[in-house]
Structure formats: C-alpha cells, structure tokens
N, C-alpha and C positions, 0 to 999 in steps of 0.2 A: 316784194316788200322780200322775200327771203333769198333770191337772189342777190338784191344790192349787201345783207346781213353775211351771202357766200364771200363776192367777194370785197367783201370789207376784210374778214377773217383771210382769205388767202393773201389779200394785199400785206397784214400786219405781220404773216409766216415769210414773205419774200422780201418785206424791210429787212431780217433778220438772218433769210440765205443770200441775199443778192451780193454778200462780198465776199464768200467763199470760192473757190477754186475750180474749175473745171471737174477738176477728177471731183470732189465734196459733190455740187454738180450733180452730174453724171450716177452716182452712187444712192444718192438721193432722188433719181429718177424713178432709178430700178426696182428702186425699196418698194415704192412706192405700185409702181406697175407689178412689181411683184403682190403685194397687198391688196389692188384689187381683180388679179387672177383668181387668188385661191385665200380666204380670211381665214382658214381651217390650217395651214399648214405657216409654219413657224419661218419666220426669215431668215436666212444664216447669211453670211457674210463669210469673210475668208478670213477674218481674222478670228471666228468663231469654231474654226476646223483644225481639228489636230491631225488628221488624216487625209490624204486624199484620194478621192472618190472616184474607183475604176468603174468604169462600166464594160459588160460584157463587149459592145463591140469597139471599148480603146482596143481590145488583144485582138482582134482580128486581123489578118496581112492584110495587104492589099494587094491583086497581081502585080501593081511594078515593085514592091520590096520583096514579094519571092522572086520576083527575078533576077537581085543581085548576087545572092547565093547562091545559084548555080551551076556557075563554075569553082568553085572552092570545091578543092577534094579536103576531105577531114585529114586531120593528122591522126600518124601512130598509134599506138594505144600505149605504148613506150616511149613516148617524146618526151624530151625533158627540158621545161619549160624553166628550170631558175639554168639552165646551160646554157638556154640561148639568149634567156633575159642579159646574164652576163654579158654573152659577145656581144648584141646589141650594144651595151652599154660601151662595150669599152671601147667598139668601132665609133661610137655615136663622140664619144667623149673624153678618148682615149684612158 
C-alpha cells in the first residue's frame, strides 16, 4: 500500500515537471541528489552565490603550466609600459 501511495505522489510531481526543459530537470536531479546525501547542509544554487568559491587546489600550478613561462625573461625594472603600449597601438592601428 505504501509503495502505491509513493508511486502516485511521484507521478503527481512528474506530471507537473515533465514539460520542463532538460536544464531544469538536470538541476532538479542535482538538488534531489544533494538533499539525499547531506540533509543538514543547505543546497545552494548558482543564483544564490554572490562570490565564486576558490579552493586551495584551484590555485595549484600544474607541471604543464609551470613549463610555459620558463623561457620568458622578466622585463627590466625600468620598462616603460605606456611607451610600449603606445608603440604597439601605433604599429597595429596607425
């Protein structure tokens, strides 16, 4: 009896949601999954976040990225950025 009642309740929800876009359905699946995994943690959506969350591992430099800048020599301390910018723009756009 309980199974039939649960299936009917689920079917009622499905009737309301079946016409939704794939993006909405995937978001709902994600929210439902999260609610099953951790019931005491509030589920946050992208719209609720005001700042991006940056983790320590996001800041780690991979070996590949580390090799990219090895051949680049640093600019001298007295390098004139404004002059270089002006010269570049004049060369590029006249």
